[in-house]
C-alpha positions as CSV (number, residue, x, y, z in Angstrom):
1,M,-44.1,18.4,-41.1
2,S,-44.5,21.0,-43.8
3,T,-46.2,19.5,-46.9
4,F,-47.9,20.7,-50.0
5,V,-50.4,18.1,-51.3
6,V,-52.6,18.4,-54.4
7,P,-55.4,17.4,-54.1
8,P,-55.7,17.4,-50.3
9,L,-57.0,14.3,-48.7
10,D,-60.8,13.9,-49.0
11,A,-62.9,13.3,-45.9
12,E,-64.2,10.2,-47.6
13,P,-61.3,8.0,-48.9
14,W,-61.3,6.9,-52.5
15,P,-61.2,3.2,-53.4
16,S,-57.6,2.2,-54.1
17,L,-55.4,-0.6,-55.3
18,G,-52.6,0.9,-53.2
19,G,-52.8,-1.6,-50.4
20,A,-52.6,-4.5,-52.7
21,V,-49.6,-2.9,-54.6
22,C,-47.8,-2.4,-51.3
23,Q,-48.3,-6.0,-50.4
24,W,-47.1,-7.2,-53.8
25,I,-44.0,-5.1,-53.5
26,E,-43.1,-6.5,-50.1
27,D,-43.9,-10.1,-51.0
28,N,-42.0,-10.2,-54.3
29,L,-39.2,-7.6,-54.4
30,V,-35.9,-6.7,-52.6
31,H,-34.0,-3.5,-52.0
32,G,-31.7,-2.3,-54.8
33,P,-28.2,-0.9,-54.8
34,G,-27.0,0.3,-51.4
35,D,-26.6,-0.9,-47.9
36,L,-29.8,-3.0,-48.0
37,R,-29.1,-4.6,-51.4
38,G,-30.9,-7.9,-51.8
39,E,-32.8,-7.7,-48.5
40,R,-36.6,-8.0,-48.6
41,A,-38.4,-4.8,-49.7
42,K,-39.9,-2.8,-46.8
43,L,-42.0,0.3,-47.4
44,D,-42.0,3.1,-44.8
45,S,-45.3,4.7,-43.7
46,E,-45.0,7.6,-46.0
47,K,-44.3,5.6,-49.2
48,R,-47.3,3.4,-48.2
49,A,-49.5,6.4,-48.0
50,L,-48.1,7.7,-51.4
51,L,-48.8,4.4,-53.1
52,W,-52.4,4.5,-51.7
53,R,-53.0,7.9,-53.3
54,M,-51.2,7.0,-56.6
55,Y,-53.5,3.9,-57.1
56,E,-56.8,5.5,-56.2
57,V,-59.5,4.6,-58.7
58,Y,-63.0,6.0,-59.5
59,P,-65.7,4.3,-57.4
60,Q,-68.4,2.0,-58.6
61,G,-71.3,3.9,-60.2
62,H,-69.0,6.6,-61.6
63,L,-68.8,6.9,-65.4
64,Q,-65.1,6.0,-65.2
65,A,-65.5,3.4,-62.5
66,G,-62.3,1.4,-61.9
67,R,-60.1,3.7,-64.0
68,R,-57.1,5.5,-62.4
69,R,-57.9,8.7,-60.6
70,F,-54.5,10.3,-61.4
71,R,-52.7,10.3,-64.7
72,R,-49.8,12.5,-63.6
73,V,-48.0,12.1,-60.2
74,G,-45.2,14.3,-58.9
75,I,-43.3,13.4,-55.7
76,S,-40.7,15.9,-54.2
77,L,-38.6,14.6,-51.3
78,R,-35.2,15.5,-50.0
79,K,-32.0,14.0,-51.2
80,G,-31.3,10.5,-50.0
81,S,-34.9,9.4,-49.7
82,A,-34.5,6.3,-51.9
83,K,-36.7,7.9,-54.6
84,S,-35.1,6.0,-57.5
85,E,-35.6,2.7,-55.7
86,F,-39.2,3.6,-54.9
87,S,-40.0,4.4,-58.5
88,A,-38.2,1.2,-59.6
89,W,-40.4,-0.9,-57.3
90,I,-43.5,0.7,-58.9
91,A,-42.0,0.0,-62.4
92,C,-41.5,-3.6,-61.4
93,A,-45.2,-3.9,-60.4
94,E,-46.3,-2.1,-63.6
95,L,-44.2,-4.6,-65.7
96,H,-45.2,-7.8,-64.0
97,P,-48.2,-9.7,-65.6
98,D,-49.8,-10.5,-62.3
99,A,-49.2,-7.4,-60.1
100,P,-52.5,-5.7,-59.0
101,V,-51.9,-2.4,-60.7
102,R,-55.2,-2.0,-62.7
103,C,-58.8,-2.5,-61.6
104,V,-60.2,-5.6,-63.2
105,D,-63.2,-6.2,-61.0
106,W,-64.9,-5.4,-57.7
107,D,-65.4,-7.5,-54.6
108,G,-68.7,-7.8,-52.7
109,H,-67.8,-4.8,-50.6
110,G,-67.2,-2.4,-53.5
111,N,-63.4,-2.6,-53.2
112,P,-61.4,-2.8,-56.5
113,M,-59.6,-6.0,-57.4
114,G,-56.3,-5.7,-59.3
115,G,-54.6,-7.3,-62.2
116,G,-51.7,-6.7,-64.6
117,V,-51.3,-4.6,-67.7
118,T,-51.4,-6.2,-71.1
119,D,-48.2,-5.6,-73.1
120,P,-46.8,-2.8,-70.9
121,Y,-44.2,-0.4,-72.3
122,I,-42.3,1.5,-69.6
123,P,-39.7,4.1,-70.4
124,L,-37.6,5.2,-67.4
125,V,-36.1,8.6,-68.4
126,A,-32.9,10.0,-67.0
127,Y,-31.5,13.4,-67.7
128,T,-28.4,11.9,-69.5
129,E,-27.6,8.6,-71.0
130,E,-24.8,8.1,-68.5
131,Q,-27.2,8.5,-65.6
132,S,-29.7,5.9,-66.9
133,E,-27.9,3.1,-65.3
134,E,-27.5,4.9,-62.0
135,L,-31.1,6.0,-61.5
136,A,-34.4,4.2,-61.8
137,Y,-33.5,1.8,-64.6
138,G,-30.4,0.6,-62.9
139,A,-32.3,0.1,-59.6
140,L,-35.0,-1.8,-61.5
141,R,-32.5,-4.2,-63.1
142,V,-30.7,-5.0,-59.8
143,I,-34.0,-5.4,-57.9
144,L,-35.4,-7.9,-60.4
145,E,-32.1,-9.8,-60.7
146,L,-32.1,-10.4,-56.9
147,S,-35.9,-10.8,-56.4
148,P,-37.8,-14.1,-56.2
149,I,-39.6,-13.2,-59.5
150,A,-36.4,-12.9,-61.5
151,K,-37.4,-16.0,-63.5
152,D,-40.4,-14.1,-64.9
153,F,-38.1,-11.7,-66.8
154,D,-35.4,-11.6,-69.4
155,I,-33.1,-8.9,-67.9
156,G,-30.6,-7.0,-70.0
157,L,-28.5,-3.8,-69.9
158,A,-30.8,-2.1,-72.5
159,R,-34.2,-3.5,-71.6
160,V,-36.1,-5.7,-69.1
161,M,-38.7,-7.9,-70.9
162,R,-41.3,-10.3,-69.8
163,R,-40.3,-13.9,-70.6
164,G,-43.2,-14.1,-73.0
165,G,-42.0,-11.0,-74.8
166,D,-45.3,-9.1,-74.2
167,G,-44.0,-6.1,-72.3
168,K,-40.8,-4.3,-71.5
169,A,-39.1,-1.5,-69.5
170,V,-36.3,0.5,-71.2
171,P,-33.9,3.3,-70.1
172,L,-34.2,6.5,-72.1
173,A,-32.5,9.9,-72.0
174,T,-34.6,11.5,-74.8
175,A,-38.2,11.6,-75.9
176,P,-39.8,8.2,-77.0
177,D,-40.0,8.0,-80.7
178,A,-43.4,8.1,-82.5
179,R,-43.8,4.3,-82.5
180,D,-42.6,3.4,-79.0
181,G,-44.1,6.5,-77.5
182,A,-47.6,5.6,-78.6
183,R,-47.3,2.4,-76.5
184,T,-46.5,3.9,-73.1
185,T,-48.4,2.5,-70.2
186,F,-46.3,3.9,-67.4
187,S,-43.3,6.2,-67.4
188,V,-40.8,7.6,-64.9
189,L,-38.9,10.9,-65.0
190,D,-36.1,10.5,-62.5
191,E,-34.6,13.6,-60.9
192,S,-36.9,15.9,-62.9
193,H,-35.2,19.0,-61.3
194,R,-32.3,18.2,-63.7
195,F,-34.6,18.3,-66.7
196,T,-33.7,21.9,-67.7
197,L,-32.6,21.6,-71.4
198,P,-35.1,22.0,-74.2
199,R,-34.8,18.4,-75.4
200,L,-35.6,17.1,-71.8
201,R,-38.6,19.5,-71.5
202,E,-39.7,18.2,-74.9
203,A,-39.4,14.6,-73.7
204,H,-41.7,15.5,-70.8
205,R,-44.3,17.0,-73.2
206,V,-44.1,14.0,-75.5
207,M,-44.5,11.5,-72.7
208,L,-47.5,13.3,-71.3
209,A,-49.1,13.5,-74.7
210,N,-48.6,9.8,-75.2
211,L,-50.4,8.7,-72.1
212,P,-54.0,8.8,-73.4
213,K,-53.2,6.8,-76.5
214,R,-53.9,3.4,-74.9
215,K,-57.2,3.8,-73.2
216,V,-57.5,0.3,-71.8
217,A,-53.9,0.4,-70.4
218,D,-54.8,3.6,-68.5
219,G,-51.3,5.0,-68.7
220,W,-49.7,7.3,-66.1
221,M,-46.5,9.2,-65.4
222,L,-44.4,9.5,-62.2
223,E,-42.1,12.4,-61.8
224,I,-39.7,12.1,-58.8
225,T,-37.5,15.0,-57.7
226,T,-35.7,16.9,-55.0
227,A,-36.8,20.6,-54.6
228,P,-36.0,22.4,-57.9
229,A,-33.7,25.4,-57.9
230,P,-35.9,28.4,-58.6
231,G,-35.5,29.9,-62.1
232,E,-33.8,26.9,-63.8
233,N,-36.9,26.3,-65.8
234,S,-36.8,22.6,-65.0
235,V,-39.7,20.1,-65.5
236,A,-39.9,19.8,-61.7
237,E,-40.3,23.5,-61.3
238,A,-43.0,23.7,-64.0
239,T,-44.8,20.7,-62.5
240,M,-44.8,22.4,-59.0
241,D,-46.0,25.7,-60.5
242,Y,-48.8,23.8,-62.3
243,A,-49.8,22.0,-59.1
244,K,-50.0,25.4,-57.3
245,K,-52.3,26.7,-59.9
246,V,-54.5,23.6,-59.5
247,A,-54.5,24.1,-55.7
248,V,-55.8,27.7,-56.0
249,G,-58.3,26.9,-58.7
250,Q,-56.5,28.7,-61.5
251,V,-56.4,25.4,-63.5
252,A,-59.1,22.7,-63.3
253,D,-57.3,19.4,-63.4
254,S,-58.5,16.5,-61.4
255,R,-55.9,14.1,-62.8
256,I,-52.8,15.3,-61.0
257,F,-51.4,14.2,-57.6
258,F,-48.5,16.2,-56.2
259,F,-46.7,15.7,-52.9
260,H,-43.9,17.9,-51.6
261,R,-42.3,17.7,-48.2
262,Q,-39.8,20.2,-46.7
263,A,-38.5,21.6,-43.5
264,S,-41.0,24.3,-42.4
265,D,-40.0,27.9,-42.2
266,K,-40.2,27.9,-38.3
267,H,-36.6,26.6,-38.3
268,A,-34.3,29.6,-38.3
269,L,-31.0,28.1,-39.3
270,Y,-28.7,31.0,-38.6
271,D,-28.4,33.6,-35.8
272,E,-28.0,37.3,-36.4
273,S,-24.3,36.9,-37.0
274,G,-24.8,34.3,-39.7
275,N,-23.7,31.4,-37.5
276,V,-25.4,28.0,-37.8
277,D,-27.9,27.1,-35.1
278,K,-27.1,23.4,-34.9
279,A,-30.1,22.5,-32.9
280,A,-32.5,24.2,-35.3
281,L,-30.7,22.8,-38.3
282,R,-30.9,19.2,-36.9
283,A,-34.6,19.7,-36.3
284,A,-35.1,21.0,-39.8
285,V,-33.3,18.0,-41.3
286,L,-35.4,15.6,-39.2
287,E,-38.6,17.3,-40.3
288,A,-37.6,17.2,-44.0
289,S,-36.5,13.6,-43.7
290,G,-39.7,12.1,-42.4
291,P,-39.6,8.3,-42.0
292,V,-36.2,8.0,-43.8
293,A,-34.6,9.7,-40.8
294,E,-34.6,6.3,-39.2
295,W,-31.8,5.1,-41.5
296,S,-30.2,8.4,-42.4
297,D,-27.0,9.8,-41.0
298,I,-28.6,13.0,-39.7
299,D,-25.4,14.1,-37.9
300,G,-23.4,13.6,-41.1
301,I,-25.9,15.8,-43.0
302,V,-25.7,18.5,-40.4
303,E,-21.9,18.5,-40.4
304,Q,-21.9,19.6,-44.0
305,W,-22.8,23.1,-42.9
306,D,-19.4,23.2,-41.0
307,D,-17.5,23.4,-44.3
308,P,-16.6,27.1,-44.8
309,T,-16.6,26.6,-48.6
310,A,-20.0,24.9,-48.7
311,D,-22.8,26.4,-50.7
312,R,-25.3,26.5,-47.8
313,A,-28.2,27.4,-50.1
314,Y,-27.5,24.2,-52.1
315,L,-27.4,22.2,-48.9
316,E,-30.7,23.8,-47.8
317,R,-32.3,22.9,-51.1
318,V,-31.2,19.2,-51.3
319,W,-31.4,18.3,-47.6
320,L,-34.3,20.4,-46.3
321,N,-36.1,20.3,-49.7
322,R,-36.6,24.0,-49.7
323,L,-36.9,26.0,-52.9
324,V,-33.9,28.3,-52.5
325,R,-31.5,29.5,-55.2
326,S,-27.8,28.6,-55.1
327,A,-25.5,31.3,-53.8
328,D,-23.5,31.1,-57.1
329,R,-26.5,32.5,-59.1
330,A,-26.3,36.1,-60.2
331,F,-30.0,36.9,-59.9
332,D,-32.9,35.7,-57.6
333,A,-34.9,33.7,-60.1
334,G,-37.7,33.2,-57.5
335,K,-38.2,36.9,-57.2
336,W,-38.0,37.3,-61.0
337,K,-40.9,34.9,-61.3
338,E,-43.0,37.0,-58.8
339,L,-42.5,40.1,-61.1
340,T,-44.4,38.6,-64.0
341,R,-47.0,40.9,-65.7
342,A,-48.3,38.4,-68.3
343,D,-51.2,40.6,-69.5
344,Y,-49.3,43.8,-70.0
345,V,-48.6,45.0,-73.5
346,V,-46.2,47.9,-74.1
347,P,-48.1,50.5,-76.2
348,D,-46.9,51.5,-79.6
349,G,-44.9,54.7,-79.5
350,A,-43.8,54.1,-75.9
351,F,-40.3,55.3,-74.9
352,I,-38.1,52.3,-74.6
353,T,-34.5,51.1,-74.4
354,L,-33.0,48.0,-76.0
355,G,-30.2,45.7,-75.0
356,F,-28.4,43.4,-77.5
357,D,-26.0,40.5,-76.7
358,G,-25.1,37.3,-78.4
359,A,-22.8,35.1,-80.5
360,R,-23.3,34.0,-84.1
361,Y,-22.7,30.2,-84.3
362,H,-22.4,28.3,-81.1
363,D,-24.6,30.0,-78.5
364,S,-27.5,32.4,-78.7
365,T,-28.4,36.0,-79.4
366,A,-31.0,38.1,-77.6
367,I,-32.7,41.5,-77.8
368,V,-34.5,42.8,-74.7
369,G,-36.7,45.8,-74.6
370,T,-37.4,47.9,-71.5
371,E,-40.2,50.5,-71.2
372,I,-38.7,53.5,-69.6
373,E,-41.8,54.6,-67.7
374,T,-42.7,51.3,-66.1
375,G,-39.5,49.2,-66.1
376,Y,-41.3,46.5,-67.9
377,Q,-39.1,44.1,-69.9
378,W,-39.8,41.7,-72.7
379,L,-37.9,39.6,-75.3
380,V,-37.9,41.4,-78.6
381,G,-36.0,38.4,-80.0
382,L,-34.1,35.3,-79.0
383,W,-32.3,32.9,-81.2
384,E,-30.8,29.8,-79.5
385,R,-28.6,27.1,-81.1
386,P,-30.7,23.8,-81.2
387,H,-29.1,21.2,-79.0
388,D,-28.7,18.7,-81.9
389,A,-27.4,21.2,-84.6
390,E,-23.9,20.5,-85.8
391,Q,-23.8,23.5,-88.1
392,W,-25.9,26.6,-87.1
393,E,-25.8,30.3,-87.4
394,V,-28.1,33.0,-86.0
395,P,-30.3,34.1,-88.8
396,Q,-29.0,37.6,-89.4
397,H,-31.9,38.8,-91.4
398,E,-34.3,37.9,-88.5
399,V,-32.2,39.8,-86.1
400,E,-32.0,42.9,-88.4
401,A,-35.8,42.7,-88.9
402,A,-36.4,42.6,-85.2
403,I,-34.2,45.6,-84.6
404,A,-35.9,47.6,-87.4
405,D,-39.3,46.7,-86.2
406,A,-38.5,47.9,-82.7
407,F,-37.3,51.2,-83.9
408,A,-40.3,51.6,-86.1
409,R,-42.9,50.6,-83.5
410,Y,-41.5,52.4,-80.4
411,E,-39.6,55.5,-79.5
412,V,-36.2,53.9,-78.9
413,W,-34.1,56.2,-76.7
414,R,-31.0,54.0,-77.0
415,L,-29.9,50.6,-78.0
416,Y,-26.9,49.3,-75.9
417,A,-25.2,46.6,-78.0
418,D,-22.3,44.3,-77.1
419,P,-20.6,44.4,-80.5
420,P,-18.4,41.2,-80.7
421,Y,-19.5,39.0,-83.7
422,W,-21.9,41.7,-84.8
423,E,-19.6,44.7,-85.3
424,T,-20.7,45.4,-88.9
425,Q,-24.4,45.1,-88.1
426,V,-24.1,47.4,-85.0
427,A,-22.3,50.0,-87.1
428,E,-25.0,49.7,-89.8
429,W,-27.7,50.2,-87.2
430,A,-25.9,53.3,-85.9
431,G,-25.8,54.7,-89.4
432,E,-29.5,54.0,-90.0
433,F,-30.9,55.0,-86.7
434,G,-28.3,57.4,-85.4
435,E,-25.1,57.3,-83.5
436,E,-26.8,58.9,-80.5
437,R,-29.3,56.0,-80.3
438,V,-27.2,53.0,-81.1
439,M,-24.2,52.7,-78.9
440,N,-21.4,50.1,-78.4
441,W,-21.6,48.8,-74.8
442,R,-18.8,46.2,-74.3
443,T,-19.5,43.7,-71.6
444,N,-15.9,42.8,-71.2
445,R,-15.2,46.1,-69.3
446,T,-15.1,44.6,-65.8
447,T,-15.9,47.6,-63.6
448,P,-18.8,49.1,-65.6
449,M,-20.3,45.7,-66.2
450,A,-20.1,44.8,-62.5
451,Y,-21.9,48.0,-61.5
452,A,-24.5,47.5,-64.3
453,I,-25.2,43.9,-63.1
454,R,-25.5,45.0,-59.5
455,S,-28.0,47.7,-60.4
456,Y,-30.0,45.2,-62.4
457,A,-30.0,42.6,-59.5
458,N,-31.0,45.3,-57.0
459,A,-33.8,46.5,-59.2
460,I,-35.1,42.9,-59.4
461,M,-35.0,42.5,-55.7
462,A,-36.7,45.9,-55.2
463,G,-39.5,44.9,-57.6
464,E,-38.7,47.8,-60.0
465,V,-38.5,45.4,-62.9
466,S,-41.5,43.6,-64.4
467,H,-41.6,41.3,-67.4
468,S,-43.7,39.3,-69.7
469,G,-43.2,35.9,-68.0
470,D,-41.4,34.4,-71.0
471,R,-40.0,31.1,-69.8
472,R,-36.9,31.4,-72.1
473,F,-36.1,34.8,-70.6
474,A,-36.6,33.4,-67.1
475,S,-34.3,30.5,-67.9
476,H,-31.5,32.8,-69.0
477,I,-31.9,34.8,-65.8
478,G,-31.8,31.7,-63.7
479,N,-28.7,30.3,-65.6
480,A,-26.5,33.3,-65.0
481,C,-23.8,32.5,-62.5
482,R,-22.1,35.0,-60.1
483,R,-18.3,35.5,-60.0
484,V,-17.1,37.7,-57.2
485,L,-14.3,40.0,-58.2
486,T,-11.3,41.4,-56.3
487,L,-12.7,44.9,-57.1
488,A,-14.7,46.7,-54.4
489,D,-17.0,49.8,-54.5
490,E,-16.5,53.0,-52.5
491,T,-17.8,51.3,-49.4
492,G,-15.5,48.4,-49.6
493,Q,-18.2,46.0,-50.8
494,R,-16.9,43.4,-53.3
495,L,-18.3,43.7,-56.8
496,W,-19.3,40.7,-59.0
497,T,-20.1,39.9,-62.6
498,M,-22.1,37.2,-64.4
499,Y,-20.9,34.3,-66.5
500,K,-22.1,31.1,-68.0
501,E,-21.3,28.0,-65.9
502,R,-18.8,26.7,-68.5
503,P,-18.1,27.8,-72.1
504,D,-19.8,24.8,-73.7
505,S,-22.8,24.8,-71.4
506,P,-26.2,24.4,-73.0
507,H,-27.6,26.7,-70.3
508,K,-27.6,30.1,-72.0
509,I,-27.4,33.6,-70.4
510,D,-27.5,36.0,-73.4
511,A,-31.1,37.2,-72.6
512,A,-30.0,38.0,-69.0
513,M,-27.1,40.0,-70.4
514,A,-29.3,41.8,-72.9
515,G,-31.8,42.5,-70.1
516,C,-29.0,44.0,-68.0
517,L,-27.9,46.3,-70.9
518,S,-31.4,47.4,-71.6
519,W,-31.9,48.2,-67.9
520,E,-28.6,50.2,-67.9
521,A,-29.9,52.2,-70.9
522,R,-33.1,52.9,-69.0
523,R,-31.1,54.1,-65.9
524,D,-29.2,56.4,-68.2
525,A,-32.4,57.7,-69.7
526,L,-33.8,58.5,-66.3
527,T,-30.5,60.2,-65.4
528,A,-30.8,62.3,-68.6
529,G,-34.3,63.4,-67.6
530,V,-36.1,61.9,-70.5
531,N,-39.5,63.5,-70.8
532,L,-41.9,60.6,-71.2
533,N,-44.8,63.0,-72.1
534,T,-43.1,64.6,-75.1
535,R,-42.7,62.7,-78.3
536,S,-39.1,62.7,-79.4
537,V,-37.9,64.1,-82.7
538,Y,-34.7,63.0,-84.4
539,D,-32.9,64.7,-87.3
540,E,-31.5,62.9,-90.3
541,R,-28.4,61.9,-88.3
542,G,-30.6,60.3,-85.5
543,I,-29.8,63.1,-83.0
544,L,-32.5,64.0,-80.5
545,S,-33.6,67.6,-81.3
546,I,-36.1,68.2,-78.5
């Protein structure tokens, strides 16, 4: 089994309430929606082990004796592992007045003794309001309705409350407000790989910030997910990256527990001809499944690879829990992340190129710079429509100021600008900085655009590009989808272009397009033999004179 665990198991086990919590779940709860609905809850060996780690406490004699060891827990398991039900069982325990979820005393052997939380507030957060009922909160409601302890709760569609009114669980699809958020004792982010939008990432930040507000309640957060798609800038991806930094000592954080299980790389799924190796695939699915393989349709999962229209990368991500990008993505966002040079600063006066792309009212506008000598890219400016804005327009004066500052600060060889919605401004920039330096580069020209995108994608894969590590830029790179064209190059290879997943999608790609235009300008500069050691001189019309 291939796992990534932070922190790893200690030689000396920590005291834990986990065993008592497991017993309480199996004594008092049932299975939720699905084939086992209403049957007595039964934990598999892996979920038992996870609960033990989740409920570790500081030992007697420690300054924080009895308090929770972990404030933040991330669990990454393959699709179909009953993660929502698992988190709902935990939420039931955290909500019940008598469940042993907090250390209240110690027995004569130094083992913690558990009790309930006073006035718990438990938000269960889904990525959309429509999904709230389908994920952890929906499971919580069904489980409690069918469990022996149903009489202890007032169960509704919008909240589950203790009969005495001193505690409740609620479904949410946005950040808790200032009043409710301050009361959080336990929270769940369900399917955090889908938390890609700014409002959902903000929900995560707010919920983390709320946890220390009730010291006695000793609040904590559980994030459950399937392997995130690299480059989508999801909460799950950010949490995994954070855990990796903790693992290698880049970040000192003793309050996070992270567990990820996937099929190991020893399973080669395809032969040299690209055909599926069914035996290897089945072994990989079994390894990624762990104990849930006992009640999973393993053969049904494997058969999905037989569909010639299937996105095999997607299947690999959700069923093998591997971090792979979908085949419909234009760029390799995982490789993009590897090319980060966070500490590099382009020196003033450097030869650069610029790319400009964007809308005015409903989308976003981006300016990307590329240093010609190094291939380093950075966001000169990015303006995105807020998710809750009914009326919004890109601030034109800020865009113009960013362009002017770039021309003043650097030696801009050329700006390639896609002019729609900005025709007047692009014309004014050409008049101010020179027609030889500001050029219309229309992205609706299919063939030139396809070649430019392919060159940019190849440069990323070859490691020729580096960048600042800006998460917004990375998000746009990861959001860009691939559309294969009927056009082919001189070798017969099909060309492709990039597009947004749907016209009204909140997942923007303008920075990716601007990055591509800026890179194309750099390629043209290199083809023109730009002398990086000679400072350029432009006449009054902006024409390069030496």
